[in-house]
BADO-908251 format. One line per 2 residues: their letters; for each residue y negated, x, z negated of N, C-alpha, C, O. Coordinates in steps of 0.1 Angstrom, whole numbers, plus 5000, padded with zeros to 4 digits. Last residue first. Layout:
BEGIN
a) Y,X,Z,Y,X,Z,Y,X,Z,Y,X,Z  ... $
***
This chain:
BEGIN
xx) 7332,7065,3187,7337,7061,3174,7348,7051,3173,7352,7047,3162  7332,7089,3211,7344,7071,3208,7344,7068,3192,7354,7069,3185 $
xx) 7308,7114,3215,7320,7111,3214,7321,7091,3209,7312,7084,3205  7288,7116,3244,7283,7108,3232,7302,7102,3233,7308,7095,3241 $
xx) 7292,7123,3272,7288,7109,3269,7292,7117,3254,7301,7125,3256  7279,7159,3292,7286,7144,3281,7282,7131,3279,7271,7126,3283 $
xx) 7248,7161,3313,7253,7155,3301,7264,7150,3294,7263,7139,3289  7253,7162,3350,7247,7147,3335,7256,7150,3328,7268,7147,3329 $
xx) 7261,7175,3371,7245,7172,3363,7245,7162,3354,7235,7155,3352  7283,7158,3377,7283,7180,3375,7270,7174,3370,7273,7167,3361 $
xx) 7283,7125,3382,7291,7132,3367,7280,7149,3373,7268,7148,3371  7262,7133,3404,7259,7114,3383,7272,7122,3379,7270,7127,3368 $
xx) 7239,7153,3410,7253,7150,3416,7260,7141,3399,7261,7146,3387  7210,7167,3420,7221,7163,3413,7230,7153,3417,7228,7145,3426 $
xx) 7199,7194,3431,7208,7186,3447,7211,7176,3426,7217,7185,3420  7184,7226,3436,7177,7205,3433,7183,7190,3435,7177,7180,3439 $
xx) 7186,7251,3420,7191,7238,3430,7184,7224,3420,7182,7217,3410  7161,7270,3438,7170,7272,3424,7178,7257,3431,7176,7252,3442 $
xx) 7168,7294,3469,7157,7282,3463,7164,7279,3446,7172,7288,3442  7170,7328,3477,7177,7313,3477,7176,7308,3464,7179,7312,3453 $
xx) 7151,7343,3504,7157,7339,3487,7164,7323,3485,7162,7312,3490  7164,7352,3533,7153,7346,3525,7164,7344,3507,7176,7343,3502 $
xx) 7186,7356,3550,7177,7368,3553,7165,7361,3539,7156,7369,3537  7200,7322,3550,7203,7330,3555,7188,7344,3556,7179,7340,3564 $
xx) 7194,7294,3548,7191,7307,3536,7190,7323,3541,7183,7332,3538  7196,7267,3559,7206,7279,3559,7191,7287,3558,7181,7286,3565 $
xx) 7207,7235,3550,7200,7246,3554,7201,7258,3553,7210,7261,3545  7232,7215,3569,7227,7219,3559,7215,7235,3560,7216,7244,3569 $
xx) 7255,7231,3584,7256,7217,3581,7242,7216,3574,7247,7226,3578  7247,7255,3607,7253,7252,3598,7248,7234,3591,7238,7228,3594 $
xx) 7262,7256,3636,7251,7258,3636,7255,7251,3620,7265,7244,3619  7282,7288,3653,7281,7272,3646,7264,7270,3643,7255,7279,3646 $
xx) 7284,7313,3656,7280,7304,3669,7279,7289,3662,7275,7280,3669  7284,7340,3637,7283,7327,3642,7282,7319,3648,7273,7314,3642 $
xx) 7284,7376,3658,7285,7360,3650,7286,7342,3650,7288,7334,3660  7321,7393,3658,7304,7388,3665,7297,7376,3650,7302,7370,3640 $
xx) 7319,7424,3641,7319,7407,3643,7305,7402,3653,7293,7403,3656  7342,7452,3650,7327,7440,3647,7331,7432,3644,7343,7429,3644 $
xx) 7352,7477,3615,7351,7466,3628,7337,7459,3634,7326,7459,3628  7360,7494,3591,7352,7488,3598,7356,7480,3613,7367,7480,3618 $
xx) 7391,7486,3576,7385,7496,3582,7373,7487,3587,7373,7475,3588  7393,7475,3537,7392,7477,3556,7383,7481,3564,7371,7482,3562 $
xx) 7394,7472,3502,7395,7479,3511,7396,7476,3529,7407,7472,3529  7389,7437,3503,7400,7446,3498,7392,7459,3509,7386,7457,3519 $
xx) 7355,7425,3493,7371,7423,3498,7381,7434,3495,7381,7439,3483  7340,7398,3471,7348,7413,3476,7363,7410,3488,7372,7403,3490 $
xx) 7323,7367,3473,7335,7376,3477,7333,7390,3481,7327,7393,3491  7313,7343,3451,7309,7356,3453,7324,7364,3456,7333,7367,3448 $
xx) 7296,7315,3444,7312,7317,3444,7307,7331,3453,7298,7329,3461  7277,7301,3416,7271,7309,3431,7291,7316,3431,7297,7321,3421 $
xx) 7263,7269,3411,7273,7278,3411,7273,7291,3428,7271,7291,3440  7237,7262,3386,7233,7267,3404,7247,7273,3399,7247,7280,3389 $
xx) 7222,7260,3362,7231,7253,3371,7234,7257,3379,7244,7252,3374  7193,7273,3358,7188,7256,3357,7207,7258,3362,7205,7258,3374 $
xx) 7208,7309,3362,7200,7300,3362,7203,7284,3371,7209,7282,3381  7248,7300,3377,7233,7311,3369,7221,7300,3371,7221,7289,3377 $
xx) 7278,7306,3370,7268,7299,3369,7255,7304,3364,7252,7309,3353  7305,7317,3390,7295,7320,3381,7287,7313,3383,7285,7310,3395 $
xx) 7331,7331,3400,7327,7323,3403,7317,7323,3390,7320,7329,3381  7344,7356,3426,7337,7352,3409,7334,7341,3415,7333,7338,3427 $
xx) 7376,7372,3441,7362,7364,3437,7359,7364,3422,7365,7369,3412  7390,7402,3457,7382,7405,3447,7371,7390,3444,7359,7392,3444 $
xx) 7416,7406,3478,7405,7397,3479,7401,7396,3461,7409,7391,3453  7441,7408,3471,7433,7417,3472,7415,7411,3471,7405,7414,3464 $
xx) 7462,7385,3482,7460,7392,3498,7443,7403,3494,7435,7407,3502  7462,7369,3459,7472,7375,3465,7475,7385,3473,7485,7392,3474 $
xx) 7427,7376,3444,7437,7365,3451,7451,7375,3461,7449,7385,3468  7418,7379,3412,7417,7383,3425,7430,7375,3433,7440,7369,3429 $
xx) 7387,7365,3400,7399,7364,3397,7406,7379,3411,7398,7386,3418  7367,7350,3364,7368,7367,3382,7387,7365,3383,7395,7364,3374 $
xx) 7340,7335,3362,7358,7332,3365,7360,7344,3375,7357,7347,3387  7316,7326,3336,7321,7330,3350,7329,7334,3347,7332,7338,3336 $
xx) 7282,7311,3317,7298,7315,3320,7306,7315,3339,7303,7309,3349  7255,7308,3311,7262,7315,3322,7277,7321,3324,7282,7330,3331 $
xx) 7261,7300,3283,7245,7293,3293,7255,7296,3309,7261,7287,3315  7281,7303,3270,7282,7290,3273,7266,7289,3284,7263,7279,3291 $
xx) 7305,7323,3281,7289,7321,3281,7288,7304,3282,7293,7296,3290  7329,7338,3289,7328,7325,3279,7314,7319,3276,7313,7310,3267 $
xx) 7341,7343,3312,7329,7352,3307,7330,7344,3298,7334,7337,3307  7378,7363,3323,7370,7350,3320,7356,7356,3310,7357,7367,3303 $
xx) 7396,7379,3342,7380,7380,3332,7376,7362,3334,7373,7354,3342  7416,7375,3363,7412,7388,3356,7404,7394,3350,7403,7406,3349 $
xx) 7438,7354,3371,7422,7357,3370,7427,7364,3362,7437,7363,3355  7456,7359,3404,7454,7363,3388,7436,7356,3388,7427,7355,3396 $
xx) 7466,7327,3427,7453,7343,3422,7455,7346,3406,7455,7338,3397  7480,7310,3436,7489,7321,3438,7478,7331,3430,7482,7342,3427 $
xx) 7474,7284,3433,7464,7294,3452,7480,7302,3454,7488,7303,3464  7475,7273,3407,7481,7273,3416,7480,7276,3434,7485,7270,3444 $
xx) 7450,7289,3404,7462,7298,3397,7475,7290,3405,7484,7297,3409  7425,7280,3423,7430,7294,3420,7446,7294,3418,7454,7297,3427 $
xx) 7426,7258,3404,7430,7258,3415,7433,7268,3420,7444,7267,3425  7422,7261,3382,7436,7258,3376,7437,7256,3392,7448,7252,3396 $
xx) 7395,7274,3385,7404,7283,3373,7425,7275,3380,7436,7281,3381  7384,7251,3391,7382,7265,3397,7394,7268,3396,7402,7265,3405 $
xx) 7387,7234,3364,7393,7229,3377,7392,7238,3391,7398,7234,3402  7371,7251,3347,7383,7255,3345,7391,7243,3357,7403,7244,3357 $
xx) 7344,7255,3360,7348,7264,3361,7361,7259,3357,7367,7260,3368  7341,7222,3349,7333,7231,3364,7349,7240,3366,7360,7236,3370 $
xx) 7338,7226,3324,7350,7216,3329,7347,7228,3344,7351,7239,3346  7316,7246,3318,7332,7252,3310,7342,7240,3317,7354,7242,3317 $
xx) 7301,7226,3323,7299,7248,3326,7318,7244,3328,7327,7242,3335  7294,7206,3311,7299,7205,3325,7305,7214,3327,7315,7213,3333 $
xx) 7265,7210,3299,7280,7202,3290,7286,7203,3305,7276,7199,3312  7245,7222,3317,7254,7226,3306,7263,7221,3297,7267,7228,3287 $
xx) 7252,7205,3349,7246,7210,3333,7250,7216,3329,7261,7219,3334  7251,7224,3377,7259,7218,3367,7254,7215,3354,7251,7225,3348 $
xx) 7228,7211,3405,7232,7212,3396,7242,7211,3379,7242,7201,3372  7241,7221,3435,7244,7210,3427,7239,7215,3415,7245,7226,3412 $
x) 7241,7236,3458,7230,7236,3454,7227,7218,3441,7218,7210,3439 $
***
C-alpha cells in the first residue's frame, strides 16, 4: 500500500532485481516504462515472478507456479497483520514513505 513516486520506481525495481539475481533468479524481461515499469524473472525452481508498478505508484508482486498436480490446501489459520482485501477490490496506495514516496532531490551544484 506504499506509494512509490515516479522518480523512485526505477530504484525500487533495481533493489528487487539485485536481490532476485543474488537468489539465483533469472531476469527474463524488463519493461522500462517511466510510468508503469515492471521486471519479470524465473526462480531456480521454475516459478514465474513479476513486479510491476501500477496506478498511483502501487507495487504489485505476482507469481505463477510451474506445472503442478492439483492437491487440497488448507485455508490459512492466521489473521493478517493489516487490512485483508481478499475477495474485494484492492484500494489505491495510501501509505507515504519518506524515501520511496518522495521525488528525487535536485542535483547538487
